[in-house]
C-alpha positions in Angstrom: 71.8 111.0 119.2 75.2 109.9 120.5 74.8 111.9 123.7 71.4 110.4 124.5 71.5 108.1 127.6 70.4 104.6 126.9 68.2 103.0 129.5 69.8 99.5 129.5 73.4 100.9 129.9 72.7 104.1 131.8 75.2 105.8 129.5 75.3 107.4 126.1 77.0 105.9 123.0 79.7 108.7 123.3 80.4 107.7 126.9 80.7 104.0 126.0 83.0 104.9 123.1 85.2 107.0 125.4 85.4 104.2 128.0 85.5 101.0 125.9 86.8 101.8 122.3 88.9 104.9 122.5 91.6 103.5 124.8 92.5 100.7 122.4 92.4 102.6 119.2 95.7 102.6 117.2 96.9 105.4 114.9 96.3 105.2 111.2 99.1 103.5 109.2 101.7 105.8 107.7 101.6 104.1 104.3 98.4 103.5 102.4 97.1 100.0 101.9 97.6 98.5 98.5 95.3 95.7 97.4 97.5 92.7 96.3 96.5 89.9 94.1 98.5 86.6 94.6 98.8 84.2 91.7 100.8 81.2 90.8 102.6 81.5 87.4 104.9 79.3 85.4 108.0 80.6 83.7 107.9 80.1 79.9 110.8 78.9 77.8 111.5 82.5 76.8 112.2 83.5 80.5 108.9 85.3 80.9 105.7 84.9 82.9 102.3 86.1 81.6 100.1 88.1 83.8 96.9 89.5 82.3 98.3 89.4 78.7 101.5 91.2 79.8 104.9 89.5 80.0 107.5 90.0 82.7 111.0 88.6 82.6 112.8 86.5 85.1 116.4 85.1 85.2 116.9 82.0 82.9 117.4 79.6 85.8 113.7 79.7 86.6 112.5 78.4 83.2 109.6 75.9 83.6 109.4 76.6 87.4 106.4 77.8 89.2 106.6 81.2 90.9 104.3 83.2 93.2 103.3 86.6 91.7 102.3 89.4 94.0 100.4 91.9 91.8 99.5 95.4 92.9 98.3 98.3 90.8 101.9 99.6 90.5 104.1 96.6 90.8 104.6 92.9 89.9 106.8 90.9 92.3 107.8 87.3 91.5 108.8 85.0 94.4 110.2 81.4 94.7 110.0 80.0 98.2 109.6 83.5 99.7 112.7 84.7 97.9 112.2 87.7 95.5 113.3 86.7 92.0 112.2 89.7 90.0 110.3 92.9 90.4 108.8 95.0 87.6 106.5 98.1 87.3 103.0 96.9 86.4 102.2 97.3 82.7 98.8 98.8 81.9 99.4 99.3 78.1 96.9 97.8 75.8 98.1 95.8 72.9 
């Protein structure tokens, strides 16, 4: 099918791929893509933030402040103004 010449282009799909697409292809990334959920959280009075019924600690200076949580399947990263405040392995234990 890919080698069949198309009337309107006078070329096959394979030929068009080799001419148009192949020269601009980039290599696959070395690291796998990790889906990241971004969420705004507030630090509780006990220096913890709650993410999906799990609690992650932060330094006491951040009590009552809002932080940005980047949540992957393996990691929880907590940021304030693009500065990493805390990082924890993601908890998947059920209570």
